[in-house]
C-alpha positions in Angstrom: 0.1 -0.1 -0.4 1.4 3.4 -1.4 1.8 6.3 1.5 -1.3 8.5 1.3 -3.7 10.5 3.2 -5.1 7.5 4.9 -1.3 6.5 5.9 -1.6 5.7 10.0 0.6 8.4 12.0 2.5 7.4 15.4 3.8 9.8 16.9 6.6 8.7 19.4 7.6 10.3 22.8 10.2 9.1 25.6 8.1 9.7 28.8 9.5 10.3 32.4 6.4 8.4 34.3 3.7 6.6 31.9 1.1 6.5 35.2 1.5 10.2 34.9 1.6 10.2 31.2 -1.9 8.0 30.9 -3.2 10.3 33.4 -2.9 13.2 31.4 -3.8 12.1 28.3 -6.8 9.8 28.8 -8.3 11.0 32.0 -7.3 14.5 31.4 -7.5 14.9 27.3 -10.2 12.1 26.6 -7.2 9.4 24.6 -8.0 6.0 24.8 -5.3 3.5 25.3 -5.3 1.6 22.9 -2.2 -0.4 23.1 -0.1 -1.5 26.5 3.4 -4.0 26.8 4.9 -3.8 30.2 8.4 -4.7 29.4 11.7 -5.8 32.0 14.3 -4.3 33.2 17.2 -5.2 30.9 18.5 -2.7 28.7 16.5 -2.1 25.3 13.3 -3.6 27.3 10.8 -0.8 27.3 7.5 0.1 28.7 4.9 1.0 26.9 1.2 3.2 26.5 -0.2 4.2 23.1 -3.3 6.2 23.3 -5.7 7.7 21.1 -9.1 8.0 19.3 -10.1 4.7 18.0 -11.2 6.4 15.0 -8.3 8.3 14.4 -5.5 7.9 12.4 -3.2 8.8 14.4 -1.9 7.9 18.1 0.8 9.1 20.7 3.6 6.6 21.6 4.9 6.8 25.3 8.3 4.8 25.8 10.1 4.7 28.4 12.7 2.1 29.4 13.6 1.5 33.3 17.4 0.5 32.6 18.0 3.1 30.2 15.5 5.8 30.5 15.4 8.5 28.4 14.7 12.4 30.1 12.8 13.7 27.9 13.5 17.4 25.9 10.5 19.0 24.3 11.2 22.8 22.8 8.5 25.0 23.7 7.9 24.3 19.8 7.3 20.6 19.9 3.7 21.2 19.6 0.9 18.1 19.7 -2.6 20.9 17.9 -6.1 19.5 18.3 -7.8 21.6 16.4 -11.9 21.5 18.6 -13.5 24.3 16.0 -15.2 26.3 18.4 -14.1 27.9 21.5 -12.1 25.7 23.8 -14.1 24.6 27.1 -12.7 26.3 30.1 -14.1 22.4 31.7 -11.7 20.4 29.5 -8.8 22.7 30.5 -9.5 22.4 34.1 -9.7 18.8 33.8 -6.0 18.6 31.8 -4.4 20.7 34.8 -6.2 18.3 37.4 -4.5 15.9 35.6 -0.3 16.9 35.5 -1.3 20.1 32.8 0.7 22.5 33.2 -1.3 26.1 31.1 1.8 28.1 29.8 2.0 31.5 27.3 3.6 30.2 24.4 6.5 31.8 22.2 4.1 32.1 19.1 1.3 34.4 19.7 -1.2 33.0 16.9 -1.5 29.9 19.6 -2.4 32.8 22.2 -4.8 33.9 20.2 -6.4 30.9 19.0 -5.6 28.5 21.2 -4.8 27.3 24.9 -1.1 25.5 25.4 -1.3 23.3 28.6 2.9 21.4 29.1 2.1 17.6 29.4 3.8 15.9 32.9 6.8 15.3 30.6 7.2 18.9 29.6 5.3 18.4 26.0 2.5 21.1 24.4 -1.0 20.2 23.4 -2.5 23.4 22.2 -6.0 23.0 21.8 -7.3 26.4 19.0 -10.7 26.9 19.0 -10.2 27.1 15.3 -10.8 24.1 12.8 -8.8 22.7 9.9 -9.3 21.0 7.0 -6.5 20.1 4.6 -9.3 20.6 1.5 
């Protein structure tokens, strides 16, 4: 099958604490756990958590290797943007904060004007954008 607009995308990142990440992404944002695997304590073995919406063509993969943990190194511009196509619900922002997120200003004024930026427990940024988006 060729690579095209229906090809599934996986965004993979290291995590310090998969339980904290799961609270933020699942209980906070509302993603479902689509796969989970526990590795061992030997080098090369890792714990894995995949989260997404069942009908989406993408998912988020979070990995932690206890024997050789990789420290997440996100920048202010490492963003996962979700277009909500309307006002960002205050209760969603509050739920994300209750589940380990931290609201932060963006260095890009566009995201401050059109959305809300929240850091996850590993420091990666989620932007909830009130605009809609379509590639067509």
